[in-house]
C-alpha positions, 0 to 999 in steps of 0.5 A, spaced: 168 629 140 161 626 141 156 627 147 149 623 148 145 620 152 139 614 149 142 615 141 148 611 144 145 605 146 147 599 141 152 603 138 156 606 144 155 602 149 151 596 150 144 595 155 149 592 160 152 599 161 159 596 157 162 600 152 163 597 145 169 595 142 170 596 135 175 590 132 182 593 131 181 597 138 183 594 144 181 597 151 187 599 155 185 603 161 178 603 165 176 607 172 170 607 175 168 613 180 171 619 174 169 625 172 171 628 165 169 636 163 170 638 156 168 646 155 170 651 150 170 658 149 174 664 147 176 667 153 177 665 160 170 668 163 166 665 156 167 658 157 161 653 156 160 646 158 160 642 152 158 635 155 153 637 161 156 638 168 154 635 174 157 632 181 154 625 177 161 620 177 162 615 171 166 610 167 172 613 164 175 608 158 181 608 154 182 604 147 188 605 143 184 609 139 179 614 143 176 616 151 170 614 153 166 616 159 160 612 161 155 614 166 148 613 169 145 620 170 142 621 178 136 626 178 139 628 186 146 628 183 144 633 177 141 638 181 146 638 187 151 642 182 146 648 181 142 647 188 143 655 190 138 660 191 139 664 183 141 657 180 134 653 183 131 653 175 137 649 173 138 645 178 131 642 177 132 642 170 138 638 171 133 633 175 128 632 170 132 631 165 137 626 168 130 622 171 127 621 165 134 618 162 134 614 167 127 612 166 130 610 159 135 606 162 140 611 158 147 612 160 150 619 158 156 619 154 163 623 151 168 620 145 174 623 144 178 620 138 185 621 140 186 623 133 182 630 135 187 632 141 193 636 139 196 638 146 196 635 153 198 637 159 199 635 166 201 638 171 204 635 178 201 628 176 194 631 179 191 634 173 191 633 166 188 637 160 187 635 153 187 640 148 182 638 142 182 640 136 177 646 135 176 653 130 182 657 131 178 664 135 176 658 141 180 652 146 177 647 147 179 642 153 177 636 156 179 636 164 181 630 167 183 629 175 187 623 178 183 619 182 189 616 188 195 613 187 192 607 183 191 611 178 194 611 171 190 614 166 196 620 165 201 615 163 197 611 160 195 617 155 202 619 155 204 612 152 199 613 147 199 621 144 207 620 145 207 616 138 203 622 134 205 628 138 211 631 139 214 632 146 214 639 147 215 640 155 219 634 158 217 632 165 220 636 170 221 634 178 214 637 180 212 631 174 209 636 170 210 636 162 206 638 155 205 633 149 203 637 143 201 645 144 198 648 150 193 653 149 192 659 154 186 659 157 184 665 155 183 663 148 186 663 142 187 668 137 187 668 129 195 670 126 
């Protein structure tokens, strides 16, 4: 998994904000006004965000090889999440960072290679979690939400990942299924 901003210009995305697609790779699905929450930790209370979380939304691109999320920094939205009395210092720092990236005409990006995914769990077709390869003492996950009835990203990911991972729990009446491994949110322990 890679996250970044100005370092991806010319490598991950072009000057117009379009993703670079490698040769032999094909764009399968894209969705605007989406979000991706990637975090890791050894317990429920110790999860830390790996991709800077804010109220900002961006464009999700799914290819035959990877998941790529691109978003334009917005200072007001970047400050919004932490804009409460005890979080004002973080809100101001997020706004300044977003303002500087916007001046550089940079996008923030998060890139997840499908080979890093060890499990994919979807609950009631509205909430999906990708469990990513990590140290055995922590759980690393990417959380996604379905954006309306036309959002087919879970079906697309299920098709792409079912070739690589075994179906652990097939779909039930509630629309829940699991491909590969599901790690507890409270963390992973060494055996």
